Structure formats: structure tokens, C-alpha cells
C-alpha positions in Angstrom: 55.2 -66.4 24.1 54.2 -66.3 27.7 57.4 -65.5 29.5 56.7 -67.9 32.2 55.6 -70.9 30.5 56.5 -72.4 26.7 53.1 -73.8 24.8 52.2 -77.2 25.8 54.4 -80.0 24.5 57.4 -77.5 23.5 60.2 -77.3 25.2 63.0 -74.6 24.8 66.7 -76.2 24.0 69.8 -74.0 24.8 72.9 -76.2 22.9 76.4 -74.7 24.2 79.5 -75.9 23.1 82.9 -74.6 24.3 86.5 -75.9 23.0 88.9 -76.5 26.0 92.5 -76.5 25.5 93.4 -80.0 27.2 93.3 -83.7 26.1 89.8 -85.5 26.4 90.8 -87.8 29.0 91.8 -84.9 31.1 88.6 -83.0 30.8 86.7 -86.1 30.9 87.9 -87.1 34.6 87.3 -83.8 35.8 83.6 -83.3 34.3 83.0 -87.3 35.5 83.9 -86.3 38.8 80.3 -85.3 41.2 82.3 -83.2 43.0 84.3 -80.9 40.8 80.6 -79.5 39.9 80.8 -76.5 41.7 84.7 -75.7 40.6 83.1 -75.4 37.3 79.8 -74.3 37.4 79.5 -72.1 40.7 77.0 -69.9 38.9 74.6 -73.3 38.7 75.8 -75.6 41.7 77.4 -73.3 44.7 78.3 -76.5 46.7 77.5 -80.2 47.3 76.8 -82.2 50.0 75.3 -85.8 50.9 72.3 -86.7 52.2 70.1 -90.0 52.5 68.7 -89.4 49.0 72.1 -88.8 47.6 73.8 -85.6 46.9 72.4 -82.6 46.9 73.1 -79.6 45.4 73.0 -75.9 46.4 71.8 -73.8 42.6 70.8 -71.0 41.3 67.5 -72.4 40.6 67.2 -73.8 44.4 68.2 -76.8 46.5 68.1 -80.0 44.4 69.0 -83.4 44.1 71.3 -84.7 41.7 72.9 -87.8 39.9 75.9 -88.5 38.0 76.1 -90.9 35.6 79.4 -91.1 33.1 80.8 -93.2 30.8 84.3 -92.7 29.6 84.0 -94.7 26.2 81.4 -92.7 24.8 82.6 -89.0 26.5 79.0 -88.9 27.5 78.4 -87.4 31.2 74.9 -86.8 32.3 73.9 -84.6 35.1 69.9 -84.8 36.6 69.0 -82.6 38.6 65.2 -82.4 40.7 63.8 -81.9 43.5 61.7 -83.8 45.8 58.3 -83.0 43.7 59.7 -83.6 40.1 61.4 -86.4 38.6 65.4 -85.7 37.7 65.7 -83.7 34.3 69.4 -84.6 32.4 71.4 -82.0 31.9 73.7 -84.0 29.1 77.4 -83.3 28.6 79.7 -84.6 25.6 82.9 -84.7 25.6 84.8 -85.0 22.0 88.9 -85.4 21.2 89.9 -82.8 18.8 92.2 -83.5 15.9 94.7 -80.6 17.5 94.4 -82.1 20.9 92.0 -79.8 22.1 88.7 -81.5 23.4 85.1 -79.8 22.4 82.5 -80.3 25.4 78.9 -80.1 23.9 75.6 -79.3 26.2 72.1 -79.3 25.0 70.1 -77.9 27.9 66.3 -78.9 27.6 63.5 -77.1 29.6 62.3 -79.7 31.9 58.2 -80.8 31.9 56.9 -77.5 34.4 59.8 -75.5 34.4 59.2 -71.8 33.7 61.2 -69.8 31.0 62.4 -67.8 33.4 64.3 -70.4 35.6 65.3 -71.9 32.4 67.1 -69.1 31.0 68.6 -68.8 34.6 70.1 -72.3 34.4 71.1 -72.1 31.0 73.0 -68.7 31.4 74.8 -70.4 34.9 75.8 -73.4 32.9 76.9 -71.2 29.7 78.9 -69.3 32.7 80.5 -72.3 33.9 81.4 -73.9 30.6 83.2 -70.7 29.5 85.0 -70.9 33.1 85.9 -74.8 32.3 87.7 -73.2 28.9 89.9 -71.1 31.0 91.0 -73.5 33.4 92.8 -74.6 30.6 93.5 -71.6 29.0 96.7 -72.5 26.6 95.0 -72.4 23.1 92.2 -70.3 21.6 88.8 -71.3 22.9 85.4 -70.0 21.8 82.3 -70.4 23.5 79.0 -70.9 21.1 75.4 -70.6 22.4 
């Protein structure tokens, strides 16, 4: 495979999962607040600012516009990022309560149209690091990050 572009119509997908030693509502509330993104995903989003277009994120992949939509009932947090020249690509998070009182946070990062492999891998690594840091935020129970 060409290192810079995936084959036509084929997108890379990176499944990322982490178990967090905190209740679902607490984890969901933290992730659903867009202003917390730099607190848990520092490698992906260094800081945020508000602009005329909305939230602007200073990320490892450049300056991007950002939207966040959440649904507490379903446990879905959709983070959408993009620049002025491209549509916003989704980074979907799903937050599930586990029977043991912990929470599973799941993400399937999908390569955006036109995104090169190197940038996708950088985004994946930054998000994986952020999820690992999220587990460390509530360190009371055993945690596991799977990629």
C-alpha cells in the first residue's frame, strides 16, 4: 500500500477502546463537554478557542474546526473535525456502563476522505494516548487499552 494514500474507496479504521474506573454518567459528562477535549486528548487537541465559525482546535494535525454533539441517552459523543476546505469528519465515541460499575469508552476512528495515511496514523496515536490518559484520570480499578 502506498504510505501516503490508501487505495481508492478504501478507508483505514482504527478501533480504540478503554475501560475507565468511573461511572458512565461521570465519564459521559466529562467527554460530552467540548472544553474538556484538551484536558483528556492533549496529543490530539492542544487547546481550543471560539471563532465566528465555532470551535477552533489547535491539533497535532493542524488547526481544525471542531463540533461536538452528544446524546446522554445513547452514550454517543460525536466529535467532528475539519478545515475550511474539507467537510467535517466524525470521530465517534460510545460510552457504555459495565456491570462492575466501570465504563467502557469505544471509538472507531475512520480515515477521512483525502486524509493521507501518515496524518491518519498521527491522529490515531494521539487519540489512543488520550484514551489511555482518560483511564489514568480515574485510576482506582484495573484498566485496559486495546487497539
